[in-house]
Each structure stands twice: as C-alpha cells, then as structure tokens.
N, C-alpha and C positions, 0 to 999 in steps of 0.2 A: 538223161540231163548231162551234159559235158561237165567234166571237172574244170574247175578255173584255178590258176595258178595262185599261190599265196602272195598277197603284196609285200613289196620289199619293205625293209624296216624303214623307219624314217630318217636314219642317218646312213642309208646305204650311199647316196651320192658323196657325203663326206667322207666316208671310209674307203670309198673307191679313189677318190681324189688323193688321200694320203697313201694309200697303196701305190700310185704312181710317183710320189714324192713324199717320203715320210719326216717331212719338216714344214711345220707350221709357223711361220713367223708372228711376232706379235709385234704389230706396227703402231708406232705412236707418229701421227701427223703433225704437221706444221700448220701456221696460219696460210702459208701461201702454196702449200703443196698441191700439185696439179694431179688428180686420180687418174685422168686418162694416161698421163706420162709414167706415174709411178706403176699403174698395170702392166704398161709394156715392159719396164724393167724388170719386173717380178716374173712375167712370163719368160722373158729373154733369160734370167736368172736360173730357170728351170723349176720353179715352182708351180704347183697346182692348186693350192688353196692358201689363203691368207686371212689372217684376223686382225682387223682394225680395232683398236682399243678405244672407248669411250672415255678418254683421260684429257682431250683437247677441245676446245671449241668447235675447230674445223673437223671434228671426226665425221658427223654426219656428212656433210658436204661432200668430203673425200671418199667416204664410202657409196655415196650415191654415183660418183663419178666413176670409182673403180669396178662396180658391180658388174657393169656390162663388159669387163674386159673377156674377150674370148679365151677359153682353155684355163680360166682360174675361178676357183669358187671361194666367194668373198663372204666372210662372216664378221660378226662384232664381237667383241671382246669386252671385260668389265661392264657386263649387263647386270645391274643389281637390282632393277625394279621392274616389274610386269610391264609399265608404261613405255620403259626403254625398249622392250621386245617389239611393241607397236612401232616405235619410231624407227627402229633399225630395219625392221622388216618392210616397212614403207620407203626406205631408202634403197633396198635391194638386198638386204643380206640373206644369206641361203642357211647360215646357222648362227646359234648364238652361245657365247663362252661365258662363264661367271666362275669367279674365285672360289665361290663355295656354293651349296646346294640349298636354293630356295625354291621350297614347293610352287610357289605362286609364279615365279618367274618360268619354271617348267612347265607349269599348267598353261600360261599365255603362248609359250613357244609352241606347244602342240596345238593349241587352237587356231593359230597363225600358220600352221603347216609347215614349220622348221625345226630342225632338231635342237635339243638343248645339250650342252657339254658342261654340266657344272663340275666345281671344283670338290675333291675329297682328300683328305690327309691322313685318314685312319681307317682301319678296317670296319669299324662301326659304322663311319660315314658311306664306305663303299656299299656294305650290306644294306642300309637304307636306301641309297641311291638304287641299287639293284631291285629291291623290291617295289620301288615306283616305276619300273619298267625301264631304266636307263642301263646300257650296256657300253658307252662309251663316255669316259670320264677324264676329266683333266685333274692331275696331282700337283696341288699348289700349296706352298712352294716347295718344289721337290728338294731342291739342293739342301734346305733346312730339316726336312722331316723324315729324310733317310734315304733319298736318292736311289740308285738302281738296287741297291740291297732290298730296301722297303719295296719297290715294284715286283722284284723276284719274290718276296715272301707273300704278298697279297696274290700272286697267280695262282698259287695252290688251292686256297679256299674259293676263289672266284675265276676259275678257269674261263668262263664265259663273258668276261668283263674286259673291254681293251682300254689303254692308258694312253695320256699325252701328257708327259711331265713338264712342266712349266716353274720358272722361278728359280734363279741360281743357277741355271743350265747354261753351258757354254759348248763350244765347238769341241773342247776336249773331253767333254763328257758323253758324244755321241756314240762311241765304241759300246760302252757300258751300257746306255739304254737301249740302242737298236739291237743289241744281240739277245734282249729279251723279247719272245714272240708276242707277250702281252702287251707290248708298248706298239701302239699303231703309229706314232709319230713323236717327234721331240718338239717342244715348243720353246720361242724364245725370242730375245729381241737384239743379242749379239750380232745376228746377221742381217739384221735391218735397223742400224744405228739411227737413232733420232734426228741428229744433226744432218747426217746425210739425206733422209727421207723429208726433212724440212727444206732442203734445196733442190728437190726434184720439182721445179717448176716448169711450165710451158715453155721458159726461156733458157732452161739449164741442161741441156743433152749431156754435158759432162758429169753432171752429178748423177742422172741416170745410168749413163754408161758404167760408173763406178760402182753403183748400186748393183747393178746386174753382174759385173765381175766378181763381188764379193759374194754374192748369192751362188753364183755357180761354183765356186769354191767350196762353199757349205754343203751345196747339194753333191758335189763330187765326193766330198768327206762322208756324207750319208750312205751314197752308194756304195762305197768303197765296204762298209760293214754290211749294207743290206742292198744288194744289187737289183 
C-alpha cells in the first residue's frame, strides 16, 4: 500500500499568503465601497491577504465583491458569533479572525472548512488556544498588552505558535514586530484608512490609486525588515 502525504494544515493557504507579504490590513469598508475596485487597489499595492471587518452594514456585500480578486486571500474579521462564520463563508471568506478565543466560533469555522485566527493577549490564552489545535493566533490589542516584548516572551514557551499582532500597531512598529520570527504578519488599519476605503467606488479611480500608493509604501517598509 503506497504511503500518502499528510494533509496540509487548515491555515496553510493563509500562512503562505502572509509569507508572500507579512502585512494583513484591517479593512473597514463604507456604504459605497466597491469591492472589485478595492481588490484591484489592494493587489496593486502589493498585498496577498486582507481582512474585512464586520463593523459596518456594507461589510458582507463588499466581502463578497472582494473575495474573487485574483492573488488576494480574503478573510473576515471581528467575527464574534458562530452564525457570522456561516455568513462570511457564504460570502467567500477564506479565513475568520476574532478579537478573542470563542471555542464555538472556532468549531463552526472548522466545520465550514476555513481556518480561525482567534485573539489572545496572555500566556494562558495562548496555551488554551494551542491545546485546541490552533497554531496561528492574533494578539490583540497588541500595543496595549505589551507589544513586541510580549511576543518575544511568548515565543520561548510556544515555539510552534505564530502570531499576528493587531491593535495599536502602526508603521513605526513594523521593524520591532517583523524582526521576531514568531510574527507571521503585522495587522492594522493605518495602511487602509477608512475614509479612503469608503471613497473607493466604481467611479473613484483616484481614491484607488491613492490607496494603492500608500499600501505600496507600507509593503516596502515590511520588506525592508523581512525581504
């Protein structure tokens, strides 16, 4: 009987996208945001993954328009309830991100075949998430709970866990975070200003170009630390 290769981990596609570009933008969309135009701007800016947060009424619509973008792995953020997992997966999300670790949300994501990236801010939370089989975690709010020194400390007892710090993170923090091998990517909204995203409509090519230029600068700053 021939040997079979082990199945890839459920977060393999997300990890691969973050290796290509270690920046995961937290995207807050507006009522008139055009998802297709937004996707074009994000890819032009050099991104390989993006997180659309469920904080505005238009989030699901834009997520559905954004999901087909070639070269961009699209996920949903601020996923707080299992039913929201169903909604975002049906809209095309390929991963779900939460500010905290809710086992019911993680279980629903697994049932729907998408990776969950829950938040943690202490060693206890990381340990519990790790026991649940999770190896990629959001650290939130990273700036308030210890920043890069916290992540450096967590890397010792949890060498098999990778982190995406988000919350209170800006471009000035990229060097400290991305210098840590345990950091898979840095998340944040500074690189995708909500007012500019809201202006990316089908008729607003200038807004898309401006967004792409800003993202390209942020991606270049990431690559200066992690080529």
